[in-house]
C-alpha positions in Angstrom: 34.4 34.6 30.6 31.5 35.2 32.9 28.9 32.6 34.0 26.4 33.6 31.3 28.9 33.4 28.5 30.0 30.0 29.8 26.4 28.7 29.9 25.8 30.0 26.3 29.0 28.3 25.2 27.9 25.0 26.8 24.4 25.4 25.2 25.9 26.0 21.8 28.2 23.0 21.8 25.2 20.8 22.5 23.5 21.7 19.3 25.7 23.3 16.6 29.2 24.0 17.7 32.0 21.3 17.6 33.8 20.6 20.9 34.9 17.3 22.5 31.8 15.5 21.1 29.7 16.1 18.0 26.8 18.5 18.5 23.2 17.3 18.1 22.9 19.0 14.7 25.8 16.8 13.4 24.6 13.7 15.2 21.2 14.0 13.4 22.5 15.3 10.0 21.4 13.3 7.0 19.4 10.8 9.2 16.4 9.3 7.4 13.1 8.5 9.1 13.9 4.8 8.8 17.3 5.3 10.6 15.7 7.5 13.2 13.1 4.7 13.9 15.7 1.9 13.9 16.0 0.1 17.3 19.0 -1.9 18.3 18.2 -5.4 19.7 17.1 -5.3 23.3 14.1 -3.8 25.0 16.2 -1.2 26.9 17.2 0.8 23.8 15.3 3.8 22.5 15.3 4.9 18.9 16.8 8.1 17.9 13.4 9.6 17.2 12.3 8.7 20.7 15.4 10.3 22.1 14.8 13.4 20.1 11.2 13.6 21.6 12.7 13.2 25.1 15.3 16.0 24.5 12.6 18.3 23.1 10.3 17.7 26.0 12.9 18.8 28.6 14.0 21.8 26.5 10.4 22.9 26.2 10.1 22.5 30.0 13.2 24.7 30.5 11.9 27.3 28.1 8.6 27.5 30.0 10.4 27.8 33.3 12.7 30.5 32.0 9.7 32.5 30.7 8.1 32.2 34.2 5.4 29.7 33.1 4.6 26.8 35.3 4.9 23.8 33.0 1.8 21.8 34.0 1.9 18.1 33.1 -0.6 15.3 33.7 -0.4 13.5 37.0 1.7 10.4 36.8 3.9 11.6 33.9 7.1 9.7 34.0 10.5 10.2 32.3 9.7 7.1 30.2 6.6 9.0 28.9 8.8 11.7 27.4 10.1 9.3 24.8 6.6 8.6 23.4 4.7 10.4 20.6 2.9 13.6 21.6 0.1 15.5 20.2 -3.0 14.4 18.4 -1.3 13.1 15.3 2.0 11.3 14.5 4.6 13.8 13.4 7.1 13.2 10.7 10.8 12.7 11.5 11.6 16.0 9.9 9.0 17.8 12.0 10.4 16.3 15.2 14.0 17.3 14.3 12.8 20.8 13.5 10.9 21.0 16.8 14.1 20.1 18.7 16.1 22.7 16.8 13.5 25.4 17.3 13.2 24.8 21.1 17.0 24.6 21.5 17.4 28.0 19.8 14.5 29.5 21.8 16.1 28.4 25.0 19.4 29.9 23.9 17.6 33.2 23.1 16.0 33.2 26.5 19.3 32.6 28.2 21.0 35.4 26.2 18.3 37.8 27.5 19.0 37.0 31.2 21.1 39.3 33.3 24.0 37.7 35.3 22.1 37.9 38.6 19.1 36.1 37.0 21.2 33.0 36.8 20.9 32.4 40.5 17.1 32.6 40.5 15.3 29.4 41.6 14.0 27.3 38.7 12.1 25.8 40.7 14.1 23.7 43.1 17.6 24.7 42.0 19.1 27.7 40.2 18.9 28.6 36.5 22.6 28.0 36.3 22.4 24.5 37.7 19.3 23.6 35.7 20.9 24.7 32.4 24.2 22.9 33.3 22.3 19.7 34.1 20.4 19.9 30.8 23.7 20.4 28.9 25.1 17.2 30.5 21.8 15.4 29.7 22.1 16.5 26.0 25.8 15.2 25.9 24.7 11.9 27.3 22.0 11.4 24.8 24.1 12.7 21.9 26.5 9.8 22.8 23.6 7.4 22.6 22.5 8.7 19.2 26.0 8.4 17.8 26.3 4.9 19.2 23.0 3.9 17.6 24.2 5.4 14.3 27.4 3.4 14.5 25.5 0.2 15.2 23.2 0.8 12.2 26.2 1.8 9.9 24.9 5.3 9.3 27.8 7.1 11.1 30.9 7.8 9.1 33.9 5.7 9.8 36.0 8.8 9.9 34.6 12.2 10.8 36.4 15.4 9.9 35.8 18.7 11.6 37.7 21.9 12.5 
């Protein structure tokens, strides 16, 4: 397996392929808007919807960088801001989930088009390879949070079966 195949495999297990942890598609499957907006007690916890916004933001940034665009953001934009609503109107839970799916698949398609030597290109401060690997680990971290929130609210199955 070459580096590109490994990156694509890692990218796939974050969204729709089972591995050591459930992929995002499974972690979000069947989730209602009320469940996506449920917040565990404590100010430090984000809702699932907020986490999905955050994940979509960083995937969109990756997609822009892979396509050669300079993702311009307002001065003072913080990581915390990426959990907040975006756009001129509030989007539905379903729209936010679809946005995440579309950008995940778009990044995968962009990665699949790269040549092996493109993986060492700066993006912007580190390489494509390290940027993608970092985003995969970021996804895995937040998938764990989503599953934990679902367990706390009782919307995660007591036993989960997969092949």
